[in-house]
N, C-alpha and C positions, 0 to 999 in steps of 0.2 A: 498236496499243500493247499490249504484254503486260500482262495484269492482274496487279496486285501480289500477290505471294505464290504465284503459280502455279508448280508444279513440272512439268518436262517429262516427259510420259508419253503418247505419241501413241496407243498402243493397249494396253488392259489385258486384252483377251480373246485367247484362242488363235486364230490365223489359220486360216481355212478351208484345207483340203487340206494340213494338216501343218505350217503355219508355227508357230514357237515364239512364246510371248507376248513382247510388247515393242513398241517403236516401229516404225512402218512409214515408210520414207522412199524417195523416188524416186531411185534411182541409175541404173537401166537403163530403156531403152525396152521396151515390150511391155505385155501385159495384166497388171495387178497386182491382187491381191485386197485388198479393204478391208473391215474390220469396225468396228462401233461399240461403244464401251464404254458400256453402259447403266448409268446411276447412279440412285439413289433420289430422283428428282425428279418433277415433274408431266409429263404427256404432251407438253407443248409442247417441253421441252428434254430429253427422255429420252435423246438421243444426245450430250448435252453432256459434255465431258470437261474437268476442271479443269486438265489439262496443256496445253491448246491455247491458241494466241494468239486474241485477240478479233477480229482483222482477217485476212481471207483471201478465198478464192474458193469459192463454193458452186455446184456444177453437177450436172446429172443424170449418174448413172453410165451406163456403156455396157452392162453385162451383169449379170444375176444368175448366181451360181455356187453349185452345191450338190454336195457330195461324195457319191459312190456307193461303198460298200464291198462288194465282191464276195467272199463267203466260202464256205468248205466246211468241214464238221465230220466228214467221213468219217474212219474210223479210220486208214487207211493214208495216209501223207504223200504218196506219189506219186499216189494216187487223188484226194486233196484238190486237189493242184496241177492235175491234168488237168481236174477238174470246174470249178475257178475259171477256167482258161483257156478252156474251152468256153463258160461263161456270159459271159465277157468278150467273146468273139467274137459272141455273140448280142446283147449290149448294143450293140456297135459297129454291127452290121447294122441293128438296129431303131431306134437313135437317128437314123441317117442318114435312114431312111424317115419318121420323125416330126418332122423338123426340129429336133432337139436336137443341138447340137454337143458333142463330148467334148473335154476338155482335161486336161492332166496337169501336175504340178509342185507345189512346195511354196509358194513365194511368187510367183515369176514363172511364169505359166501359158503353156503351149504347146499347140497343137492335137495331138490324139492321132493320130499317123501311124504307119506301119510302123516308122519310125526311133525315134520317142519311145516306141513300144510296147515296144521292146527294152529300154529303160531302166527300165521299171516294176519295182518291187521287190515280190516276193512275201514278205509278212511274216506274223507271227502275229496272229490276231484277238483277240477279247476273252478267249478261253481258250487255254491252251497247245496243245490238240489241234485248233486250227483254222488254216486258211491263208486269208490275205486279200490282196487287191490293191485299190488305191484309184485312182479316176479322178474327174473332176468333170464334171457336166452344166452347160452354159452356154446361157443363153437371153437374148435382148436385153431391155433395159428398154424398156417401152412396147409399143405394139401390143396383142397378145393377152396380154401379161404385164405388166400395169400395176402389180402389187403382189406381195408375197410369197405371199399366199394362192393367187393364180392360178398362180404358179410351183410351189408345193408340190403343188397339185392335179394339174398336168400331169405333174410328175415321179413322183408316186404312181401315176398311171395308167400311165405308161411302165414303171415297175418291175414292175407287175402283169402287163404284157404279155410280159415276158422269160421264156422257158421255163426251168424248173428242170432242171439236169443232176445226177442223183444227189442228193447232200445239199447242193447249192449254194443260196445265198440272198443277197439284197441288203439291206443296211442303208443308210440315208441320214443325212446330217448336217444342220446348220443352213444356211439360205440366206443368202448374203451378196452383196456387190456387188463389181464389178471395173471398173477404168478402164483405158483403153488409153493407153499412152505418157504417163503423168502428168507427166514432165519438160517436155513441150511447153506446159504451163500455167504454168510458172514466171514467165514475163514478165507474164502476166495477174495472178498473185498479187502480184508486185512493184508493178504499177500500182495494184492495189486498196489496198495499203499506202500508196503515195505519195499517192493521192487523199485518203485519210482523214487522213493526216498534214497535208496542205495545208489541209484543211477545218478541222482543229483550230487550226492556226497562224493562219488568217484571223480566228478569233474574238478574237485578241489585237491585231489591227490590222496595218497595213502595215509597221510597224517591227520586226516579229518574223519570224523564220525558223525552220527546222527542221533538225535533224541526225538522220539515220537511221542506225541501227547494227544489224548482224547480218544484212544481206540476202545475205551470202555463205554463210549457214547452209544446212543440208539442207532440202529440200522435204518436208514431212510431209503426211499426209492421213488422214482418218478418216470414218466414216459420219456423215452429218448428218441424214438422214431415211430413210424406207423405200426411197427411190429416188435419193437425192442423196449426194454426197460433199463434204467440206470440205477444201480444200487450203490450207496455210499455211506460213509461215516464222517461226521464233522470232526476234523482233526487238524493238527498242525505239526510241523517238525522243524527242528533247529539243527543246523550244520555248524560244527565247531571243531577246534583242535581236540584230538584224543587226549 
């Protein structure tokens, strides 16, 4: 049941790896980035968002993802691009050796392959006289990467291991979560809604039934904890006599 007075706003933070602020919904299969809007509450519900429905599915995320910004601030633009390209090559070589996967994309992430590498955009960094390219490091949730601190430590060590070419350097962004093929969980989300609605209806006795509305809406998701995501559909239900 959607809590009274809630306004739909699935994500209020800027998405990792270039996604613009706004709601995240599951339209396509693939690995999708998820971030959490932290609000000024206690630690228990620090990821709670007043725009989300109260009923949905909470599950462990598949991966942590962290952006890597490869920069150069050499004076000549051609030199900057060459230095960024050289450092990117070292990043790809060393990441494979250290068990860190590299992905690219804004919202839907894809493995960094020779084909996707061609589509990478060389843009301007934090200053007009810098060149930057962006990729993301991906590591699985669980195992040796049980939390954000472990991920950040591993990525920091990895970045230090990458040799500098000329005036190249690497900056990193915040660590977020990603889920694979979120649309595959739509059935489980609908079941969670139906189970909860039936439980509420049972409180009124056998002569009462439920009417569910909005289950054809988009599937939304947001960060629920350091390692979990919450998937939900904006909906409502009405309990009344049969």
